[in-house]
N, C-alpha and C positions, 0 to 999 in steps of 0.2 A: 504493500500500500504506500501511497504518497502522503505527505502531510495534508494535502488538500482532501484526500479520501478520508483521512482520520477525523476531519472536521465533523463528518456526518455520523461517526460512531463514538466520539469522545463522550465520556461522562466524568463528573467529579466523584472520585472514589474515596470512601470513608471507612472501608473495611479492608484490612490487609492480613496477609499470612504472617506467621511468626518466623518462618524460615528466613535467615539472612540472605542477602544478595552476595554473590561471589565477588571477590576482590577484582576479578577480571571485568565483571559488569560495572562495578563502581568506577574503575579506571576508565572504562569506555565512556561513562557519563562525564567524568572530569575532562576527558579529551574533547568530547563534544562541546562542553561549556567553553573550553579554551579557544575553540574555533568559531564562536558565534559572531555574526555580523550585527552590530548595533546601529542605532540611528546616528546620523552625522553629529559629531561634536560630543558624543556621549561615551562614557567608559565605565559602566557599572562593573562591579566585581562579584563573582559568584563562588560560593564555597559549599561543598557537600559535607553534611554532618549526619550523625546518627541521632536517634530520638533522645539519647542520654544527654545531649547538648541543648535540648529544647524544653520550654515550658509551654504545655498545651499542645494541641494538634492531634491529628489522627494517624499520621503515617510513621513508619519506622525510620525513614530517612527524610532529609530535607535539603533543598538548595536555598541557601541564604543569599539574599541580594543586598549589596552595599553600594551606595552612591552618594553623591553630593545632594544636599537638600534643595531641590528645585523641582518645579513642575515638569520641566522637560525630562529630568532624570527619572521621575516616576513613570511618565509615559513610556520612556525607553525600556524600563524594566518590564512593564506590561507587554510591550511589543516583543521584546527579546525572549522573555521566559515563556510566553505563550507558544512560541515555536518549539521550545524545549518540552513544554507540556504535551503537545501533539507528538513530538518525537518519542517521548517516554512511553506513551500509550501505543505507538506504532511498534515499540519493542516488546509489547506484551505486559508492560507494567501498569500499575494504577498511579494516578496523580491527582492532586487537589491544591487549589490556592488556599492558603491559611492566613487570613488577615488578623486573626486574634492570637495565634501562636507567636512566640518570640524566642530568640536564643537566650540561654542562661547568661552568656557573656554579653553584658550591655555595651553597645557601641553607638556613638552618635550618628554614624553613617548607615546604620541598619535601616532597611526600608520594608521588606516583606519576605515571605518564604513560600516556596512551592514544595509541598510534601509529595513523597513518592514511595513506592515499594511494590513487592510482589503481591498479587491479589487473585482471587478466584471470581471476583465480580465481573460479569461479562460486559463487553462493550454494548452500546446501543445498537439495535437492529435496523432502525430507520429514523427518518426525520420526525415521524409521528411520536417518537419516544420523548422528544424535547418539549418542555413547557416554556414557550417564548411568546413575546408580543407579536401581533400581526405585523406583516410587512408595512402596511400603511401607517403604523404608529412609529416606525423607526426610519423610514426612507421615503423619498419622493418618487422612487421608481421601484418596480418589481422586476428584477432580472437575476441572473445566476449569482452575481456578486453580492447583491443585497440579501439573497436567500442564504448564502453561506454566512454572511456577517450576522444575520439574525440568530444563528446558532452559537455565537460566541458567549463564553461564560462571563459573569459579572457579579459583583458583590450583591448578595441576597437576590440575585437574578433580576436586578432592576433594569438592565439594559439601558444605561443612562446616556444614550447617544442618538443623534439624528444625522442621517446620511443624506447629502444633497448631491445628486449626480448632474454634471454638465459635460460639455464636450471635452474629453481628455482630462477630466478632473473629478475627484470625489472629495467633498468637504465633510469632515467628521466633527461634529459639534457636541458639546455637553447639553443634554436635555433631561433635566431632573425635575420631577414633580412629586407632590404629596409626601409620602413616607420617605422618599429618596432624599429629601432635604436634610434629614437628620443623619445621613451617612457621611462620615468624614470626607471632605473634598479630596483627600489623597487617594481614596479608593476610586473615585471617578476617574482620576488620572491613570491609574493602572488599567482600568476598564477601557478607556479610550485607546490606550496602547494595545490592549488585547484585540479589540475589534479591528484595529488597523492592520495587525498581522493577518487576520482572516481575510481582510479585503485584498491585501497584497497577494496572498496565496490564490484567491479566487481570480484576481486579474491575470495572474500567470497562467492559470488553467484555461482562461479564455484567450490566451495568446497575447496579452498586453503586459509589457514590462514597465515597472514603476520607474519613472525618471528621477523623481525626488519626493521627499516628504517634508513639508514645511510647517513648523509649529508657530502659531501666532496667538496673540491675546493672553489673557491671564484669568485665573479664577473660573467662574462659570462661563466666561466669554472665550475660554481657550478653545482652539480648534486646530485641526490638522488638515492641510491641503495635500491630497495624494494626486500627483500629476503623473500621467502615463501616456 
């Protein structure tokens, strides 16, 4: 399977096997992290740890994300680690974003973690297994890219984004209403990065290469222009 294919079978996994991963597999994950392509100007750092290094969380292992304290840095982490999330599930592992779990070692540059590990929980069988907003609630167009983006995970499944399609460009904006207003703004930023990765993969599937991704604005006015 490709990462694009995994979009349609991915699930957030919260039940894991007790058997540890082999050191070979863990090293493969570290090597994958070392080769990640991040957004321009960003240089997040990632570390693989066991559950004994964590407070809270579901998974036996985690990828800790460290970066400067900025909105662009959080968007980049969402964008970068969502590719890892899909890759881990493509390897037959389970994975889940853990906004509430934290490393025991306190560091000012810690941002969020992605939990992972072996699991017997099966992948989703079809798009009908997903509970998501209607396309019309998140996008001004109904097309293969929007349909893939609709399946992106987000904090408490709020899908806090609005996609606007125009010729050669997709704008991703924050769109938060109701209960979503009490979710920390940092989580919206990770989510915007996550859906941007899905859009990039879907564009590639359609034969459109992304030329650049431009972040503008701040706070609830932050947006990403995806030019292709």
